[in-house]
TORSEGU-823917 format. One record per atom (N, C-alpha, C): x, y, z. Coordinates in steps of 0.001 Angstrom, whole numbers, padded with zeros to 6 digits, always signed. Each point is the difference from the previous one (the first is absolute). Layout:
XYZ;...
***
This chain:
+036475+003596+113616;+000565+001208+000513;-000575+000265+001425;+000964+000244+000918;-000502+000270+001388;-000581+001386+000179;-000578+000234+001168;-000646+001258+000280;+000956+001103+000024;+001216-000272+000628;+001043+001091+000078;+000465+000454-001390;+000144-001031-000919;+000429+000366-001328;-001138+000803-000728;-001268-000274+000196;-001081+000715-000549;+000025+001377+000520;+000147+000268+001332;+000041+001360+000545;+001134+000728-000540;+001141-000611-000192;+001190+000676-000541;-000247+000422-001408;-000715-000843-000820;-000356+000397-001353;-000987+001137-000074;-001034-000039+000940;-000915+001091+000002;+000708+001289+000421;+000914-000041+000869;+000788+001138+000426;+000833+000534-001200;+000621-000891-000703;+000790+000407-001188;-000842+000632-001058;-001251-000540-000221;-000960+000586-000956;-000339+001382+000420;-000227+000257+001334;-000363+001372+000409;+001149+000964-000205;+001269-000469+000285;+001123+000858-000145;+000254+000329-001478;-000169-000957-000873;+000277+000231-001443;-001134+000824-000561;-001282-000079+000559;-001064+000758-000488;+000270+001504+000327;+000520+000256+001186;+000314+001349+000351;+001121+000585-000883;+000980-000861-000395;+000967+000352-000871;-000550+000376-001365;-000990-000835-000450;-000733+000308-001177;-000708+001370+000029;-000578+000303+001172;-000744+001218+000182;+000978+001208-000119;+001164-000096+000636;+000966+001063-000118;+000500+000191-001481;+000183-001127-000665;+000487+000098-001364;-001080+000594-000893;-001267-000349+000321;-001200+000552-000693;-000102+001543+000151;+000212+000486+001215;+000029+001445+000273;+001030+000692-000784;+001202-000621-000098;+001187+000688-000582;-000119-000128-001548;-000347-001164-000566;+000140-000153-001383;-001296-000471-000749;-001005-000432+000716;-001193-000582-000615;-000877+000998-000689;-000990-000568-000740;-001015+000842-000696;-001077+000355+000979;+000005+001181+000563;-000991+000458+001021;-001386+000252-000617;-000010+000188-001368;-001319+000294-000615;-000886-001145-000043;+000451-001226+000227;-000902-001107-000089;-000850-000203+001277;+000184+000843+000905;-000734-000088+001288;-000988+001192+000125;-001035-000185+000803;-000965+001060+000209;+000025+000465+001467;-000850+000991+000382;+000030+000467+001318;-000383-001000+001063;-000798-001020-000407;-000447-000956+000924;+000518-001416-000133;+000829-000210-000986;+000578-001337-000220;+001450+000191-000592;+001011-000462+000704;+001316+000085-000430;+000516-001331-000547;+000433-000056-001275;+000442-001207-000611;+001526-000065+000010;+000559-000850+000916;+001423-000101+000179;+000525-001266-000732;+000896+000110-001020;+000580-001154-000569;+000714-000834+001052;-000226-001277-000024;+000614-000844+001023;+000641-001183-000686;+001215-000281+000382;+000777-001143-000582;-000241-001247+000721;-000330-000017+001291;-000235-001180+000829;-001432-000412-000093;-000275-001152-000734;-001373-000357-000122;-000146-001431+000502;+001044-000741+000308;-000144-001363+000474;-000105-000012+001520;-001210+000350+000378;-000268+000058+001490;+000093-001382+000554;+000482-000185+001207;+000175-001392+000610;-001370-000641+000229;-000037-001284-000088;-001189-000753+000262;+000358-001272+000718;-000923-000599+000711;+000232-001293+000747;-000276-001144-000954;+000759-001089+000158;-000164-001186-000752;-000073-001228+000863;-000637-001025-000419;-000136-001193+000806;+001262-000891-000271;+000412-000763+001073;+001073-000900-000114;-000521-001217-000793;+000647-000326-001161;-000555-001131-000793;+000046-001308+000636;+000775-000072+001142;+000139-001271+000686;-001255-000331+000754;-000835+000953+000306;-001231-000186+000783;-001203-000030-000894;+000146-000177-001308;-001204+000030-000837;-000776-001339-000073;+000565-001091+000466;-000747-001260-000015;+000050-000675-001299;-000981-000861-000327;+000108-000854-001193;-000910+000431-001140;-000501+001178-000056;-000824+000377-001089;+000864+000223-001241;-000327-000671-001085;+000865+000123-001262;-000714-000297-001281;+000675-000156-001096;-000565-000343-001247;+000795-001197-000479;-000650-000985-000573;+000657-001175-000506;-000558-000326-001353;+000439-001151-000564;-000458-000425-001310;-001429-000484+000089;-000798+000386-001065;-001391-000410-000123;-000882+000451+001150;+000412+001043+000676;-000783+000555+001114;+000319-000708+001268;+000897-000934+000034;+000354-000705+001271;+001303+000640+000575;-000135+000766+001098;+001120+000714+000488;+001027-000989+000563;+001330+000373-000104;+001028-000591+000685;+000239+000661+001354;+000259-000771+001013;+000189+000588+001326;+001162+000941+000014;-000299+001173+000589;+001023+001014+000058;+000286+000792-001150;-000697-000285-001173;+000195+000754-001182;-000559+001448+000141;+000817+001099-000101;-000501+001370+000298;-001062+000391-001060;-000848+000914+000431;-000981+000574-000969;+000659+000989-000924;-000114-000119-001274;+000640+000873-000921;-000896+001044-000506;+000495+001033-000686;-000836+001021-000515;-000932-000468-001157;-001039+000667-000325;-000808-000504-001193;+000786-000059-001227;-000205-001020-000822;+000659-000245-001155;-000764+000614-001191;+000744+000314-001137;-000851+000411-001181;-001074-000934-000432;-001220+000553-000274;-001050-000805-000362;-000849-000491+001144;+000351+000392+001264;-000747-000458+001114;-001171+000924+000320;-000310+000942-000874;-001167+000861+000200;+000382+001262+000685;+001246+000396+000030;+000408+001294+000602;-000583+001192-000869;-000901+000675+000559;-000657+001043-000766;+000919+001129-000387;+001102+000152+000802;+000927+001147-000269;+001016-000293-001068;+000135-001241-000396;+000983-000318-001025;-000614-000040-001371;+000828-000051-001078;-000616-000090-001316;-000101-001529-000285;-000497-000330-001281;-000243-001394-000320;+001249-000819-000017;+001128+000595-000367;+001247-000797-000022;+000747-000021+001330;-000548+000658+000995;+000591+000025+001327;+001187+000967+000140;+000126+000902-000976;+001075+001000+000130;-000328+000983+001061;+001003+000494+000661;-000268+001043+001090;-000626+001240-000606;-000781+000749+000814;-000539+001204-000429;+001081+001139-000208;-000323+000977-000693;+000969+001098-000276;-000127+001215+000985;-001051+000064+000791;-000238+001124+000870;+000946-000066+001135;+000724+001064+000305;+000890+000089+001078;-000719+000275+001372;+000558-000457+001073;-000596+000195+001250;+000874+000792+000943;+001135+000638-000434;+000871+000775+000857;-000699+001163+000456;+000224+000381+001275;-000570+001198+000619;+001071+001132-000226;-000350+000911-000903;+000949+001067-000364;-000074+001152+000948;-001136+000208+000670;-000154+001134+000894;-000547-000442+001358;+000371+000726+001021;-000670-000128+001259;-000803+001275+000257;-001349-000137+000138;-000768+001225+000196;-000162+000295+001526;+000232+001231+000281;-000150+000534+001379;-001015+001112+000033;-000717+000140+001128;-000741+001206+000209;+000947+000963+000746;-000388+001281+000035;+000928+000944+000598;+000382-000283+001455;-000916-000581+000726;+000317-000239+001399;+001052-001060+000119;-000139-001014-000834;+001054-001087-000029;+001353+000517-000493;-000067+000927-001071;+001194+000618-000391;+000669+000766+001016;-000698+000697+000836;+000516+000775+001078;+000649-000813+001031;-000599-001162+000332;+000553-000936+000926;+001363-000585-000533;+000006-000350-001345;+001189-000614-000531;+001133+001115-000013;-000341+001247-000348;+000943+001003-000027;+000556+000372+001388;-000887-000029+000957;+000485+000181+001409;+001054-001082+000375;-000363-001221-000425;+000911-001112+000356;+001305+000145-000776;-000043+000364-001258;+001155+000076-000812;+000944+001153+000499;-000609+001114+000397;+000781+001227+000326;+000292-000025+001512;-000558-000914+000789;+000275-000022+001401;-000787+001127+000767;-001181+000345-000563;-000732+001036+000697;-001165-000582+000858;-000397+000853+000881;-001209-000460+000835;-000953+001265+000050;-000367+000461-001163;-000758+001245-000043;-001492-000313+000247;-000548+000524+001149;-001422-000122+000235;-000460+001487+000078;-000530+000387-001136;-000322+001538-000081;-001173+000287+000909;+000108+001192+000662;-001109+000525+000646;-001044+000376-001015;-001249-000163+000342;-001032+000417-000974;-000579-001073-000861;+000387-001291+000224;-000696-001035-000737;-001432+000046+000420;-000887-000027-000989;-001423+000195+000301;-000607-001128+000855;-000197+000345+001253;-000580-000983+000936;-001206+000678+000686;-001156-000540-000132;-001200+000541+000687;-000121-000668+001349;+000049+000815+001044;-000107-000554+001381;-001209+000610+000706;-000751-000878+000614;-001194+000512+000755;+000441+000108+001468;-000198+001198+000519;+000299+000268+001450;-001215+000623+000678;-000045-000168+001367;-001156+000587+000719;+000378+001379+000347;-000887+000958-000341;+000206+001443+000307;-000835+000313+001287;-000413+001263-000011;-000803+000555+001104;-001367-000708-000039;-000703+000087+001196;-001325-000566+000123;-001042+000918-000568;-000012+000114-001329;-000880+000893-000682;-001110-000643-000772;+000100-001259-000236;-001133-000716-000674;-001091-000338+000985;-001246+000161-000438;-001221-000205+000923;-000797-001085-000547;-000508-000908+000845;-000966-000986-000340;-001113-000036+001005;-001070-000685-000322;-001183-000086+000927;+000085-000927+001055;+001059-000874+000040;+000173-001102+000977;+001408+000031+000469;+000191-000541+001175;+001378-000071+000553;-000006-000162+001477;+001211-000264+000552;+000062+000015+001520;-000313+001264+000646;-000535-000070+001227;-000326+001265+000719;+001183+000897+000186;+001199-000558+000057;+001196+000876+000237;+000292+000854-001166;-000550-000333-001178;+000232+000877-001179;-001175+000890-000305;-001026+000082+000790;-001156+000813-000206;+000396+001488-000079;-000341+000665-001050;+000276+001402-000214;-000989+000802+000806;+000266+000187+001281;-000946+000624+000913;-000189+001486-000411;+001113+000648-000473;-000097+001407-000270;-000985+000213-001175;+000064-000880-000988;-000961+000084-001091;-001374-000276+000487;-000201-000982+000841;-001351-000409+000520;-000554+001206+000738;+000827+000698+000821;-000462+001123+000774;-000386+001109-000921;+000815+000292-001033;-000346+001123-000874;-001298-000296-000762;-000199-001229-000389;-001249-000302-000693;-001178+000163+000868;+000147-000437+001287;-001107+000190+000954;-000256+001426+000298;+001083+000774+000040;-000151+001445+000332;-000688+000675-001118;+000381-000369-001269;-000667+000597-001120;-001459-000271+000015;-000399-001256+000359;-001404-000380+000036;-000683+000816+001123;+000654+000171+001151;-000642+000769+001065;-000265+001468-000417;+000996+000540-000621;-000191+001366-000422;-001061+000145-001046;-000121-000976-000819;-001077+000000-001034;-001405-000165+000577;-000068-000723+001077;-001256-000356+000646;-000348+000891+001161;+000930+000784+000462;-000217+000804+001251;-000850+001192-000211;-000790+000287+001037;-000865+001201-000039;-000187+000436+001466;-000504+001258+000157;-000210+000634+001277;-001247-000515+000598;+000069-000982+000891;-001239-000594+000584;-000791+001033+000719;+000552+000865+000836;-000762+000976+000788;-000688+000990-000912;+000583+000330-001150;-000603+000947-000973;-001263-000705-000509;+000047-001291-000361;-001154-000668-000592;-001097-000146+001133;+000392-000244+001268;-001014-000146+001040;-000773+001379+000186;+000730+001079-000175;-000679+001283+000123;-000953+000198-001138;+000347-000558-001230;-000962+000108-001106;-001271-000856+000280;+000145-001049+000822;-001147-000749+000358;-000904+000664+000994;+000430+001194+000489;-000800+000729+001011;-000808+001150-000717;+000086+000032-001362;-000675+001045-000733;-001536-000296+000022;-000812+000980+000200;-001470-000243+000204;-000613-000550-001227;-000799-001064+000180;-000712-000698-001099;+000824-000836-000880;+001301-000116+000191;+000848-000770-000908;-000224-001558+000264;+000093-000786-001040;-000058-001438+000034;+001398-000498-000295;+000214-001306+000226;+001338-000628-000358;+000322+000230-001436;-000993-000144-000870;+000234+000247-001391;+000385+001468-000349;-000655+000945+000694;+000336+001416-000187;+001441+000223+000356;+000445-000592+001218;+001353+000259+000452;+001057-000675-000963;-000329-001116-000512;+000900-000713-000885;+000238+000768-001284;-001137+000523-000572;+000113+000722-001275;+000768+001278+000202;-000254+000715+001169;+000777+001175+000284;+001463-000247+000186;+000308-001084+000653;+001439-000341+000174;+000718-000248-001326;-000706-000665-000871;+000597-000235-001338;+000233+001327-000720;-000905+000929+000146;+000141+001283-000652;+001200+000810+000572;+000300-000248+001272;+001095+000630+000715;+001258-000793-000023;+000038-001144-000825;+001194-000859-000051;+000419-000587+001326;-000934-000309+000804;+000214-000688+001255;-000273-001496-000279;+001068-000788+000083;+000053-001363-000470;-000612-000928+001134;-001277+000070+000288;-000664-000822+000995;-001046-000868-000723;-000130-001159+000475;-000968-000901-000617;-001384+000203+000628;-001028-000305-000772;-001396+000071+000518;-000190-000978+001190;+000665-001136-000176;-000172-000999+001132;+000538+000524+001321;+001071+000738-000111;+000597+000587+001277;-000997+001004+000598;-000648+000819-000863;-000908+001000+000550;-001223-000744+000586;-000511-001019-000641;-001203-000661+000514;+000344-000723+001319;+001260-000614+000049;+000304-000714+001282;+000078+000935+001199;+000327+001242-000186;+000246+000989+001092;-001218+000993+000097;-001043-000182-000781;-001071+000959-000020;-000634+000018+001383;-000274-001165+000517;-000708-000061+001309;+000802+000390+001153;+001376+000245-000217;+000780+000436+001174;-000155+001457+000318;-000651+000773-000941;-000210+001390+000207;-001267+000158+000886;+000105+000613+001143;-001196+000200+000901;-001080+000899-000685;-001193-000305+000262;-001085+000738-000604;+000019+001442+000391;+000443+000301+001182;+000075+001386+000451;+001011+000862-000791;+000954-000677-000659;+001002+000722-000717;-000375+000117-001479;-001025-000650-000490;-000430+000087-001396;-000621+001410-000199;+000282+000574-001033;-000567+001356-000224;+000965+001024+000522;+001233-000318+000413;+000906+001012+000467;+000227+001017-001082;+000099-000460-001190;+000294+000949-001143;-001150+000075-000914;-000348+001248-000375;-001112+000142-000951;+000273-000545-001429;+001352+000043-000370;+000375-000503-001374;+001427-000456+000079;+000405-000702-001047;+001390-000391-000182;+000916+001200-000041;-000529+001089-000662;+000859+001200-000114;+000265+000622+001344;-001023+000040+000876;+000225+000499+001317;+001005-000856+000773;-000053-001305-000197;+000932-000897+000728;+001403+000264-000402;+000181+000131-001364;+001402+000219-000503;+000568+001292+000556;-000881+000989+000146;+000477+001284+000420;+000455-000047+001492;-000555-000934+000804;+000287-000014+001358;+000886-001177+000443;+000305-001001-000834;+000718-001203+000393;+001277+000037-000822;+001096-000057+000703;+001331-000130-000721;+000312-001369-000452;+000313-000118-001252;+000284-001310-000572;+001525-000242-000005;+000435-001102+000534;+001420-000234+000117;+000482-000879-001161;+001271+000123-000348;+000631-000853-001035;+000495-001347+000608;+000297-000932-000898;+000560-001257+000485;+001350+000179+000705;+000848+000869-000550;+001287+000311+000640;-000153+000565+001406;-001028+000897+000148;-000220+000647+001275;-000486-001054+001009;-000814-000942-000412;-000483-001043+000910;+001103-000986+000402;+000878-000312-000975;+001108-000868+000361;+000914+000656+000981;+000301+001229-000188;+000879+000741+000938;-000721+000093+001388;-001330+000115-000008;-000655+000187+001250;-000195-001268+000744;-000442-001019-000706;-000344-001286+000636;+001000-001094-000279;+000915+000211-000855;+000889-001066-000388;-000573-000868-001048;+000822-000962-000465;-000398-000980-001041;-000485-001279+000751;-001325-000019+000277;-000509-001070+000825;-000103-001345-000727;-000404+000067-001274;-000241-001256-000681;+000309+000178-001489;+000760-000940-000568;+000292-000036-001398;-000641-001241-000626;-000805+000120-000967;-000699-001133-000579;+000864-000907-000861;+000763-000928+000518;+000800-000909-000727;-000862-001047-000648;+000402-000423-001225;-000662-001066-000689;+000969-001026-000588;-000380-001222-000088;+000959-001060-000469;+000465+000305-001450;-000862+000658-000725;+000335+000203-001415;+001157+000980-000171;+000285+000792+001109;+001141+000886-000045;+001329-000627+000386;-000073-001255+000473;+001248-000577+000512;+000934-000331-001170;+001275+000371+000186;+001049-000336-000964;+001228-000479+000733;+000684-000990-000591;+001159-000564+000629;+001229+000257-000860;+001097+000370+000675;+001207+000368-000754;+000857-001112-000375;+000510-000031-001182;+001018-000994-000456;+001109+000680-000614;+001169-000600+000041;+001154+000668-000622;-000139+000102-001446;+000432+001083-000599;-000061+000253-001416;+001080-000934-000626;-000280-000634-001121;+000965-000831-000674;+000679+000863-001077;+001329+000195+000157;+000714+000900-000862;+000903-000855-000889;-000053+000270-001302;+000819-000706-000977;+001257+000866-000246;+001170-000570+000311;+001191+000733-000216;+000690-000522-001320;+000116+000847-000932;+000636-000433-001256;+001319+000757-000121;+001050-000789-000052;+001330+000640-000106;+000223+000504-001409;+001026+000819-000144;+000196+000747-001233;+000417-000996-001147;-000230+000466-001193;+000337-000683-001253;+001243+000649-000577;+000433-000424-001202;+001239+000491-000591;-000275+000651-001361;+000646+001027-000265;+000115+000568-001374;+001449+000162-000381;+000294-000431-001174;+001405+000065-000497;+000052+001002-001168;+000777+001027+000042;+000211+000898-001018;+001297-000315-000732;-000151-000479-001259;+001170-000280-000783;+000349+001157-000962;+001184+000512+000124;+000360+001129-000852;+001143-000352-000919;-000176+000298-001271;+001075-000404-000953;+000399+001141-000937;+001258+000164-000183;+000552+000921-000984;-000183-000529-001372;-000706+000746-000907;-000154-000443-001347;+000623+000982-001041;+000912+000785+000509;+000659+001018-000876;+000888-000747-001055;+000554+000806-000948;+000756-000515-001057;+001181-000856+000391;+000593+000312+001167;+001179-000789+000444;-000278-001348+000457;-001275-000354+000272;-000393-001314+000524;-000074-000975-001211;+001138-000652-000315;+000051-000936-001050;-000628-001356+000405;-000046-000950-000879;-000728-001218+000211;+000555-000759+001208;+001358-000106+000120;+000550-000733+001147;-000389+000624+001294;+000010+001286+000095;-000377+000678+001199;-001540-000246+000372;-000787+000008-001045;-001410-000309+000222;-000206-001401+000548;+000802-000865-000626;-000159-001447+000460;+000391-000198+001461;+001027+000684+000406;+000442-000067+001413;-001097+000564+000946;-000678+001036-000460;-001084+000576+000777;-001082-001005+000130;-000381-000671-001077;-001086-000963+000111;+000420-001202+000822;+001237-000468-000139;+000416-001118+000885;+000048+000232+001444;+000105+001309+000336;+000002+000388+001467;-001377+000226+000485;-000879+000742-000807;-001242+000387+000535;-001035-001091-000022;+000035-000811-001027;-001016-001034-000142;+000029-000995+001161;+001121-000544+000418;+000048-000900+001175;-000477+000756+001276;+000370+001249+000145;-000419+000757+001148;-001522+000152+000010;-000638+000173-001153;-001437+000110-000059;-000643-001365+000444;+000553-001053-000576;-000481-001334+000436;+000163-000264+001499;+001106+000412+000478;+000300-000266+001396;-000969+000756+000895;-000282+001277-000221;-000841+000783+000796;-001482-000446-000144;-000324-000410-001176;-001370-000544-000282;-000201-001273+000912;+001055-000791+000089;-000064-001180+000900;-000013+000287+001438;+000596+001102+000440;+000077+000341+001434;-001194+000668+000480;-000757+000716-000864;-001146+000709+000431;-001281-000580-000695;-001042-000102+000757;-001302-000422-000504;-000533+000924-001073;+000291+001215+000112;-000451+001030-000928;+001130+000986-000390;+000459-000211-001209;+001115+000934-000469;-000498+000675-001245;+000243+001315-000034;-000227+000764-001214;+001242+000594-000548;+000037+000253-001211;+001235+000443-000670;-000289+001272-000854;+000980+000933+000071;-000103+001214-000845;+001293+000063-000794;-000131+000188-001284;+001183+000024-000936;+000142+001396-000500;+001152+000561+000177;+000291+001384-000481;+001205-000023-000880;-000161+000495-001201;+001146+000140-000944;+000326+001513-000044;+001272+000280-000314;+000414+001388-000048;+001202+000186-000914;+000087+001112-000624;+001250+000526-000618;+000185+001347+000694;-000220+001121-000693;+000007+001271+000685;-001371+000207+000661;-000998-000636-000401;-001310+000050+000585;-000395-001396+000448;-001086-000150+000818;-000411-001252+000558;-001471-000222-000384;-000369-001275-000163;-001362-000388-000246;-000245-001438+000446;-001287-000242+000400;-000353-001327+000526;-000325-000940-001234;+000451-001248+000041;-000263-000935-001026;-000489-001336+000540;-000477-000857-000953;-000377-001366+000379;+001242-000840+000175;-000155-001107+000738;+001121-000892+000115;+000534-000500-001327;-000909-000277-000964;+000409-000507-001245;+000912+000932-000746;-000188+001304+000187;+000810+000960-000676;+001264+000393+000717;+000041-000318+001301;+001010+000513+000929;+001422-000409-000501;+000186-001275-000317;+001372-000501-000287;+000377+000268-001441;-000930+000208-000865;+000303+000092-001444;+000077+001384-000463;-000599+000998+000669;-000043+001344-000483;+001395+000601-000107;+000239+000896-000995;+001257+000698-000146;-000223+001388-000624;+000702+000954+000582;-000091+001380-000503;+001318+000498-000465;-000032+001031-000710;+001308+000553-000537;+000401+001286+000772;-000848+000344+001047;+000257+001224+000692;+001066-000044+001027;+000159+001118+000712;+000994+000125+001027;-000488-000650+001318;+000678+000351+001096;-000261-000666+001255;-000191+000989+001077;-001121-000081+000780;-000196+000733+001187;-000691-000880+001003;+000713-000699+000835;-000494-001021+000870;-001075+000570+000970;+000203+001234+000459;-000942+000579+000982;-001428+000060-000552;-000216+000069-001306;-001351-000033-000547;-000731-001263+000383;+000698-001148+000116;-000657-001224+000354;-000411+000027+001506;+000813+000566+000854;-000280+000081+001407;-001058+001000+000264;-000117+001058-000777;-001100+000887+000176;-001311-000658-000304;-000088-000796-001083;-001148-000733-000320;-000309-001055+000993;+000982-000721+000536;-000147-001019+001038;-000606+000570+001251;+000416+001186+000368;-000478+000615+001184;-001522+000362-000163;-000303+000448-001167;-001356+000343-000331;-000934-001213+000092;+000488-001105-000702;-000834-001202-000016;-000188-000541+001431;+001072-000083+000709;-000097-000623+001354;-000893+000811+000904;+000099+001354-000041;-000799+000812+000866;-001459-000106-000319;-000326-000084-001281;-001420-000033-000442;-000645-001376+000177;+000739-001060-000264;-000564-001338-000025;+000418-000956+001070;+001182+000213+000592;+000575-000946+000971;+000511+000722+001198;-000893+000516+000870;+000538+000731+001162;+000824-000858+000929;+001055+000594+000527;+001003-000676+000764;-000640-000679+001273;-001083+000556+000542;-000662-000556+001203;-000700-001332-000337;-000229-000266-001262;-000723-001219-000412;+000858-001008-000822;+001054+000419-000528;+000737-000832-000945;+001527-000089+000373;+000558-001255-000150;+001441-000101-000030;+000408+000404-001419;+001092+000701-000142;+000343+000664-001229;+001532-000331-000332;+000223-000464-001212;+001314-000228-000474;+000186+000757-001282;+001153+000723-000097;+000327+000837-001165;+001278-000517-000531;-000060-000693-001162;+001127-000564-000674;+000236+000727-001295;+001268+000460-000179;+000315+000789-001236;+001249-000708-000624;+000104+000129-001304;+001141-000620-000664;+000337+000799-001249;+001279+000039-000251;+000510+000660-001233;+001470-000114-000100;+000644+000820-000881;+001431-000169-000174;+000766+001047+000712;-000691+000663+001031;+000614+001016+000884;+000337+001347-000725;-000347+000091-001255;+000204+001285-000653;-001210+000900+000265;+000329+001264+000357;-001035+000901+000458;+000449+001455-000404;-000984+000864-000176;+000311+001395-000311;+000758+000639+001164;+000703+001016-000309;+000964+000599+000911;-000787+000533+001268;+000607-000451+001129;-000512+000394+001325;-001436-000470+000370;-000670-000744-000905;-001336-000438+000346;-000034-000968+001124;+001016-000917+000112;-000020-000971+001117;+000060+000717+001320;+001090+000819+000189;+000202+000770+001247;-001043+000937+000368;-000477+000803-000970;-000940+001032+000248;-001449-000382+000119;-000345-001133-000773;-001409-000310-000108;-000317-001442+000455;+000731-000980-000560;-000328-001364+000334;+000211-000336+001489;+001092+000313+000531;+000188-000331+001355;-000999+000610+000941;-000354+001301-000076;-001087+000528+000834;-001341-000705-000215;-000264-000364-001299;-001288-000676-000230;-000027-001380+000656;+001077-000791-000074;+000087-001265+000613;-000143+000121+001549;+000602+001020+000549;-000130+000210+001444;-001387+000349+000435;-000772+000694-000937;-001382+000394+000380;-001017-001058-000331;+000278-001074-000658;-000969-000994-000288;+000122-001135+000983;-000922-000131+000938;+000063-001121+000980;-000132-001268-000634;+000863-000957+000227;-000044-001351-000623;+000652-001046+000861;-000314-001222-000065;+000646-001064+000697;+001479-000054-000526;+000124+000261-001366;+001359-000161-000607;+000027+000756-001303;+001059+000754-000101;+000435+000607-001268;+001148-000762-000574;-000050-000372-001256;+001174-000660-000667;+000260+000604-001322;+001339+000073-000275;+000377+000435-001382;+000951-001013-000507;-000227-000521-001222;+000800-000991-000609;+000738+000530-001239;+001269+000108+000086;+000791+000501-001197;+000224-001139-000892;-000352+000148-001298;+000220-001054-000934;+000966+000567-001094;+001276-000364+000110;+001043+000460-000848;+000846-001202-000430;-000390-000666-001154;+000791-001103-000454;+001450+000365-000160;+000889-000796+000562;+001446+000232-000078;+000546+000946+001006;-000790+000550+000883;+000489+000884+001003;-000567+001382-000134;+000253+000866+000996;-000622+001351+000097;+000690+000934-001015;-000803+000799-000686;+000492+000997-000912;+000479+001207+000718;+000770+000825-000581;+000620+001192+000668;-001079+000930+000469;-001033+000241-000894;-001021+001026+000378;-001168-000675+000717;+000118-001280+000321;-001170-000676+000733;+000280+000127+001493;-000496+000996+000659;+000303+000296+001393;-001209-000042+000956;-001194-000199-000599;-001229+000085+000814;+000049-000940+001168;+000315-001318-000273;-000006-000985+001029;+000973+000311+001186;+001207+000466-000414;+000969+000380+001053;-000467+001180+000841;-000658+000951-000637;-000458+001158+000749;-001127-000338+000957;-000923-000891-000494;-001016-000464+000933;+000546-000745+001160;+000982-000893-000316;+000655-000801+001060;+000653+000834+001023;+000700+001062-000455;+000650+000878+000982;-001034+000796+000837;-001116+000423-000688;-000930+000895+000769;-000743-000816+001019;-000192-001289-000211;-000777-000793+001031;+000829-001062+000722;+001316+000159+000012;+000844-001026+000616;-000336-000200+001515;-000490+001002+000630;-000351-000116+001465;-001465-000186+000271;-000706-000247-001073;-001495-000074+000151;-000481-001400-000442;-000906-000527+000916;-000555-001301-000278;-001090+000046-001075;-000157-001142-000670;-001166-000066-000995;+000356+000505-001405;+001323+000187-000237;+000385+000372-001348;+001148-000909-000401;-000069-000535-001112;+001122-000885-000519;+000287+000309-001415;+001250-000116-000388;+000461+000123-001345;+000746-001312-000450;-000413-000469-001146;+000601-001263-000480;+000538+000266-001382;+001076-000751-000362;+000661+000137-001317;-000095-001307-000721;-000524+000059-001270;-000107-001166-000813;+000682+000336-001335;+001074-000687-000233;+000734+000178-001274;-000094-001241-000901;-000557-001067+000533;-000017-001294-000672;-001139-000793+000598;-000682-000919-000790;-001069-000838+000594;+000402-000768+001270;+001340-000257+000129;+000464-000758+001171;-000104+000874+001269;-000160+001387-000122;-000197+000864+001106;-001375+000044+000502;-000944-000504-000729;-001448+000217+000312;-000391-000492+001418;+000378-001277+000256;-000449-000578+001239;+000686+000736+001194;+001205+000441-000174;+000628+000779+001011;-000674+001346+000260;-000426+000571-001100;-000777+001290+000111;-001300-000183+000748;-000755-001125-000357;-001165-000303+000689;+000197-000249+001392;+001060-000733+000350;+000313-000223+001413;+000251+001288+000738;+000811+000949-000655;+000294+001211+000717;-001322+000777+000288;-000885-000027-000955;-001290+000747+000170;-000859-000662+001125;-000236-001254-000145;-000838-000689+000953;+000561-000163+001415;+001347-000134+000084;+000653-000092+001310;-000073+001348+000758;+000086+001084-000799;-000242+001281+000642;-001348+000160+000592;-001054-000501-000644;-001359+000039+000524;-000034-000958+001213;+000678-001087-000121;-000082-001006+001158;+000654+000614+001246;+001001+000816-000125;+000561+000616+001182;-000924+001026+000590;
***
């Protein structure tokens, strides 16, 4: 078989597999798949493979008594040749090797569904962590001189100067007290909270002329007659002559690394479980919602789901209960949207999450509830997409008007779609209507 024929066969396998996928969505057993693995029954299992041309095999063969005849082809192992997989009589094994299912993860399912439906949906909000450079707010101890944080260096030096600064003239006058020694002056300065070192006093002790020693009889007399200035007064008078910079105060600015995480997705699935929702209607809901769940799980790295069941009242349920639960009560669809709004506001803020609200039922609702309550609630719930799927086997009933009312109310508004499913054959069209609306 040539390369072109192989490629044609691969292409045919892909096309038939997508046909199997569509048939699976419409009529297959969806319960055999889980949230992370979709098992699609597939009819095409004979994948193409390359084969050698027997004319180029040479003279390797089998002959009588172990002596090969030239050109004799090599045959398969015969019974009794030690084939571990056969039984003693050489009968073929009974285990089948047919591939009954093709397993997909949700991402592959989404790709196949995009291909089948002709969509190119790249949802905003797929979780991607991106590192970008922000403002120069990160500080390190080393770096190029151009990034030196001089303002910080100056402030640190200024703090040190203020902590070490003292009125030198005031201390020199204390050194003129009669009979005082360097030790006496140092101790007195400490008592007065004058931050001068003993070494500084001793270094300048001899600078005081002998004629000036004894100018003051006591430290108390000196304080009464000499005005002590503050650091701020001296800076204003003399200016800032010297700031003690130190290398340990040097810091160099680097750009802050900011991680940008785009939004994730939450899907709120709402289902009518009232007495009018018979088995066929429930099955159509499952056939529509389950592939949508798989699809969005494959499109987003992080997808969360909320399941709300309702009759005249609404309550949150697990996924396992969502499709099977049934009630005998009446119907008030607005109760589900009231609960959906509460859940979304508390757990999935619009600023952080992409939000999808999918509802399904037979379009039967209590009088005026759609117009007076549901439509305003849908308008007030920010979401990427609102969808309502009417499931009425055999066509719309006379009193089933909810879908039509929603469609009329939002006919000029983007992000709202209504789909009608009366038969499993309508499911893929409904999914296309919903996803193509989001694509737009």
